[in-house]
C-alpha positions as CSV (number, residue, x, y, z in Angstrom):
1,M,0.4,-0.2,0.4
2,Q,1.4,3.4,-0.6
3,M,-0.1,6.1,0.9
4,T,0.1,10.1,-0.6
5,G,1.7,12.9,1.5
6,Y,-2.1,14.4,2.9
7,E,-2.7,10.5,3.6
8,L,0.4,9.5,4.9
9,L,0.2,12.9,7.3
10,A,-4.0,12.5,8.3
11,N,-2.9,9.1,9.9
12,Y,0.5,10.7,12.1
13,E,-2.4,12.6,13.5
14,K,-5.1,11.0,14.1
15,A,-2.8,8.7,15.6
16,E,-2.0,8.5,19.6
17,D,1.3,6.9,19.5
18,K,3.4,9.2,16.8
19,D,6.1,7.0,17.8
20,K,4.5,4.1,16.8
21,Q,2.6,5.6,14.2
22,I,5.8,6.0,12.5
23,Q,7.3,2.9,12.2
24,I,3.4,1.3,11.1
25,L,3.8,4.2,8.7
26,S,6.4,3.4,7.3
27,D,5.7,-0.8,7.4
28,L,2.6,0.1,5.5
29,N,3.8,1.8,2.7
30,H,7.5,-0.5,2.1
31,I,9.6,3.4,2.8
32,P,12.4,4.3,5.6
33,V,11.0,5.4,8.6
34,D,13.9,8.2,7.8
35,M,11.8,9.0,4.9
36,V,8.3,8.9,7.0
37,C,10.0,11.3,9.4
38,F,11.1,14.1,7.5
39,V,7.8,14.1,5.4
40,I,6.4,14.6,9.0
41,D,9.3,17.2,10.0
42,N,8.3,19.1,6.4
43,R,4.7,19.0,5.9
44,E,4.4,22.2,4.2
45,K,5.8,20.1,1.0
46,F,3.8,17.3,1.1
47,E,0.1,17.8,2.7
48,N,-0.9,18.6,-0.9
49,L,0.7,15.3,-3.0
50,E,-1.2,13.7,-4.8
51,T,0.6,10.9,-5.9
52,P,2.1,8.0,-3.6
53,L,4.8,8.0,-1.9
54,S,6.8,5.0,-3.6
55,T,10.7,5.4,-2.6
56,E,10.9,6.3,-6.6
57,E,8.6,8.8,-6.1
58,F,10.2,10.1,-3.2
59,A,12.9,10.2,-5.1
60,K,12.2,11.8,-8.0
61,W,10.9,14.4,-6.0
62,C,13.8,14.3,-4.0
63,E,16.1,15.2,-7.0
64,T,13.6,18.0,-8.1
65,E,14.0,19.8,-4.6
66,L,17.7,19.4,-4.4
67,D,18.0,21.2,-7.9
68,R,15.5,24.3,-6.8
69,V,17.6,24.7,-3.9
70,D,21.0,24.6,-5.2
71,A,19.2,27.3,-7.9
72,H,18.6,29.6,-4.6
73,I,21.8,28.9,-3.3
74,H,23.4,29.8,-6.4
75,A,21.3,33.0,-6.1
76,Q,22.5,33.8,-2.4
77,E,25.3,33.3,-3.9
78,I,26.0,35.9,-6.5
79,Y,24.0,38.4,-3.8
80,Y,26.3,37.8,-1.1
81,R,29.3,38.9,-4.1
82,E,27.4,41.3,-4.7
83,I,27.1,42.7,-1.3
84,C,30.5,42.4,-0.5
85,N,31.5,44.1,-3.5
86,V,29.1,47.3,-2.9
87,Y,30.5,46.8,1.0
88,R,33.9,47.1,0.6
89,I,33.4,50.1,-1.6
90,A,31.6,51.7,0.7
91,S,33.8,51.2,3.7
92,T,37.0,52.3,2.1
93,Y,35.0,55.5,-0.8
94,G,34.9,58.1,2.8
95,K,38.2,56.7,4.0
96,R,39.9,58.2,-0.3
97,V,37.9,60.8,0.1
98,Q,39.1,62.1,3.3
99,N,42.7,61.1,1.5
100,R,41.9,62.7,-1.0
101,E,41.2,66.5,0.6
102,Q,44.0,65.7,2.8
103,R,46.4,65.9,0.2
104,I,44.9,69.0,-1.6
105,S,45.2,70.8,1.5
């Protein structure tokens, strides 16, 4: 049996003993416990998922998510470098102007 993300989360939420439910959901869906825990910890990414959470589908999801996160990291790295450059310019600009004014006087 393969549950969707929504079904897995709903079954987890209904359980009285949530720790035991994680193992039960793992066994029922033939997926690793770590995968169940990841889905629970990141529920906002899975609560609307309508495809069954097989290990194959989860691996595909992970590949897509890794690509998305990598693109975000790359964009943040570019932004970081831009801030560093502007900071370097801004932090030395006043000093250069002062030095120039002192030489002129």
